[in-house]
C-alpha distance (Angstrom), angle and dihedral (degrees) to the residues before:
residue distance angle dihedral
D1 . . .
T2 3.87 . .
D3 3.80 93.0 .
V4 3.82 89.0 59.3
L5 3.78 91.2 51.2
V6 3.83 89.5 52.2
E7 3.77 92.1 48.4
E8 3.82 92.3 47.6
Y9 3.85 89.8 50.7
L10 3.78 92.7 48.9
L11 3.70 92.1 50.4
F12 3.76 93.0 45.5
R13 3.85 90.2 53.6
G14 3.84 91.5 43.3
F15 3.78 93.9 -121.0
M16 3.80 91.9 152.4
Q17 3.83 100.8 163.7
T18 3.79 89.7 49.6
Y19 3.78 90.6 45.8
R20 3.79 92.9 53.4
A21 3.82 93.3 45.0
F22 3.89 89.7 48.0
V23 3.75 92.7 49.9
S24 3.81 94.8 49.1
E25 3.78 93.1 44.0
S26 3.73 95.8 47.5
S27 3.73 92.6 48.8
R28 3.84 90.4 52.7
Q29 3.80 91.8 44.9
G30 3.69 101.7 68.6
D31 3.73 114.7 -154.2
R32 3.82 107.6 -41.0
L33 3.68 93.3 128.6
H34 3.78 96.7 131.1
E35 3.75 98.7 62.1
F36 3.76 131.3 60.3
Q37 3.82 110.6 -114.4
V38 3.89 98.7 -122.4
D39 3.87 92.5 169.2
K40 3.80 89.6 55.4
I41 3.80 93.3 46.4
V42 3.80 92.6 51.4
E43 3.82 88.5 44.7
E44 3.82 89.5 54.8
L45 3.78 92.1 50.0
L46 3.84 91.0 51.2
R47 3.80 91.4 44.1
H48 3.91 87.9 58.2
L49 3.70 89.3 45.8
T50 3.80 96.0 50.5
S51 3.78 92.7 44.2
F52 3.78 90.0 52.3
S53 3.80 96.0 -116.9
F54 3.79 98.8 145.2
E55 3.80 94.7 168.6
A56 3.80 95.6 49.5
M57 3.78 90.8 47.2
M58 3.80 92.1 52.0
E59 3.80 91.5 43.5
L60 3.86 90.4 55.7
W61 3.82 90.8 44.4
N62 3.82 93.9 49.7
F63 3.79 91.0 48.3
L64 3.78 90.4 53.0
D65 3.80 91.2 44.3
E66 3.88 95.1 49.8
R67 3.75 96.3 41.3
Y68 3.83 101.6 38.6
M69 3.77 119.9 -1.9
M70 3.84 94.7 54.9
K71 3.76 88.4 60.0
L72 3.77 91.4 63.3
E73 3.82 118.9 102.8
P74 3.80 112.9 -74.6
K75 3.89 90.7 -109.3
H76 3.81 87.5 69.8
S77 3.78 97.4 54.1
G78 3.92 92.5 83.9
I79 3.80 90.0 52.4
V80 3.87 93.0 48.5
R81 3.87 91.4 50.5
H82 3.84 90.2 47.0
L83 3.86 91.7 50.6
E84 3.84 90.2 46.3
Q85 3.85 90.5 56.3
S86 3.73 91.6 42.7
L87 3.81 90.3 53.6
Q88 3.80 89.1 52.2
K89 3.90 91.0 48.8
F90 3.78 88.1 47.8
Y91 3.85 89.2 55.0
L92 3.78 91.0 53.2
V93 3.75 94.0 45.7
N94 3.84 91.8 50.0
A95 3.72 91.2 47.5
V96 3.83 94.0 51.9
Q97 3.90 92.3 43.8
C98 3.87 88.2 53.5
G99 3.80 90.6 50.0
Q100 3.78 92.7 -111.6
T101 3.72 97.6 128.8
D102 3.78 90.4 152.9
R103 3.83 89.6 62.2
A104 3.76 90.5 48.8
R105 3.88 88.8 52.6
E106 3.82 89.5 50.2
G107 3.79 91.2 51.5
I108 3.77 91.5 52.5
E109 3.84 91.2 47.0
S110 3.85 88.6 52.0
L111 3.84 90.0 52.6
L112 3.78 91.2 47.9
E113 3.77 90.8 48.2
K114 3.79 92.3 50.3
Y115 3.90 101.8 40.5
G116 3.87 102.1 21.5
D117 3.73 124.1 -141.1
S118 3.76 93.6 -50.8
F119 3.80 90.8 79.8
L120 3.78 91.1 63.5
S121 3.80 90.2 74.2
E122 3.79 89.4 52.9
N123 3.80 123.0 87.6
D124 3.84 97.6 -14.1
W125 3.86 91.4 -66.8
S126 3.84 91.0 147.6
T127 3.79 87.3 66.2
W128 3.84 90.4 46.8
C129 3.82 90.4 56.5
A130 3.79 90.0 64.4
L131 3.94 91.7 54.2
P132 3.84 96.3 95.6
Y133 3.76 91.5 51.0
L134 3.86 98.8 50.8
K135 3.82 119.3 104.6
D136 3.85 97.7 -140.5
P137 3.84 110.5 3.3
S138 3.87 94.4 166.6
N139 3.80 87.9 69.9
S140 3.79 97.5 44.4
D141 3.78 116.2 107.8
F142 3.81 91.7 -124.2
F143 3.77 100.9 45.5
K144 3.80 101.1 31.9
V145 3.79 94.1 92.8
Y146 3.76 93.2 52.4
F147 3.77 92.6 55.4
S148 3.81 92.4 57.8
K149 3.76 120.4 103.7
N150 3.76 88.7 -133.4
W151 3.83 92.6 64.2
A152 3.76 93.0 48.6
S153 3.78 95.3 48.5
L154 3.80 92.0 45.7
L155 3.86 89.7 53.1
V156 3.91 92.7 49.3
V157 3.87 89.2 51.2
S158 3.73 90.9 48.6
I159 3.76 94.7 50.2
H160 3.80 89.2 46.9
N161 3.84 90.5 52.5
V162 3.79 95.5 49.1
L163 3.78 92.3 45.9
T164 3.83 91.9 48.6
T165 3.91 89.5 51.8
A166 3.84 91.5 47.0
L167 3.75 96.0 46.4
Q168 3.84 94.3 44.9
Q169 3.81 88.1 60.1
A170 3.79 94.3 44.3
P171 3.80 120.1 100.6
Q172 3.83 117.4 -116.6
P173 3.77 114.1 -82.3
Q174 3.82 111.2 -84.1
L175 3.74 92.5 -115.4
L176 3.75 90.9 59.8
S177 3.78 91.9 48.0
A178 3.78 89.8 49.2
A179 3.84 90.1 51.7
H180 3.77 90.8 45.4
H181 3.82 89.0 50.3
K182 3.75 91.1 49.6
S183 3.72 94.4 50.9
T184 3.81 92.4 46.1
I185 3.88 89.0 54.6
A186 3.78 90.4 47.6
R187 3.87 89.8 51.7
L188 3.77 91.9 48.7
E189 3.74 93.6 47.4
S190 3.79 90.9 53.2
R191 3.86 90.1 48.5
I192 3.80 90.5 51.7
L193 3.83 90.5 50.7
L194 3.79 89.8 50.9
L195 3.77 91.9 49.3
E196 3.74 91.2 48.0
E197 3.73 91.0 51.7
R198 3.79 90.2 50.6
L199 3.74 92.6 48.8
H200 3.76 89.6 48.6
A201 3.77 90.5 51.2
L202 3.81 91.4 48.2
H203 3.76 91.1 53.8
A204 3.74 91.4 48.8
G205 3.76 86.9 51.8
N206 3.73 95.9 -125.3
D207 3.86 103.7 105.5
P208 3.79 102.1 135.5
S209 3.83 91.5 -148.4
H210 3.84 87.8 63.9
H211 3.78 101.4 44.2
H212 3.79 95.5 85.9
H213 3.72 94.1 54.7
H214 3.77 100.9 56.7
H215 3.82 93.9 104.0
H216 3.84 90.1 56.3
R217 3.77 92.4 64.5
H218 3.74 114.3 129.5
P219 3.78 115.9 -117.3
R220 3.74 111.4 -100.6
V221 3.77 112.7 -101.0
Q222 3.79 109.9 -123.4
D223 3.71 117.5 -121.8
P224 3.80 111.1 -113.3
């Protein structure tokens, strides 16, 4: 069982907190091992967003992008980039809405640090940099739409859809494949043992499945 392999590994490495969290989550989960938990992944992105952890949010996004979304057909790359930027904008809007303008400023600084000034000319980011300094951005012509619940929920649904598409096309995690490989080998080994026992029984002439057929044996052909 893959879960057992993970538990064993966490104990071996001494990751006790992770071990406890894993055990309690997997016991609540039930057996949904064969599908990626898109709802939970989106939930985690939003949890980082609402707790103002810009770096953690982007770290998770980049992992999903590099591991799964980049493998989508090229026609999707524009959508993925657009969603990434919208997620960053949603972070800023949420921070400002919650009166955490410092966190919004930190988010902008992170973006400037990562992309440099060149990104300011892209997708009206220069206007976005002014967001934490505006008195009432939710009423400004430019920002009004981004403060609506409709925009936020549309964004979350879009992220969910793109992730679902990307993860449906993704191969199973390697650990699952390894566990599957291991159980296949174990099954094959036990079948080989069973066959060997049968062959042995046949040679010894006491295979019960052949006892009833003795009188059907063909007469032995004499050698010339």
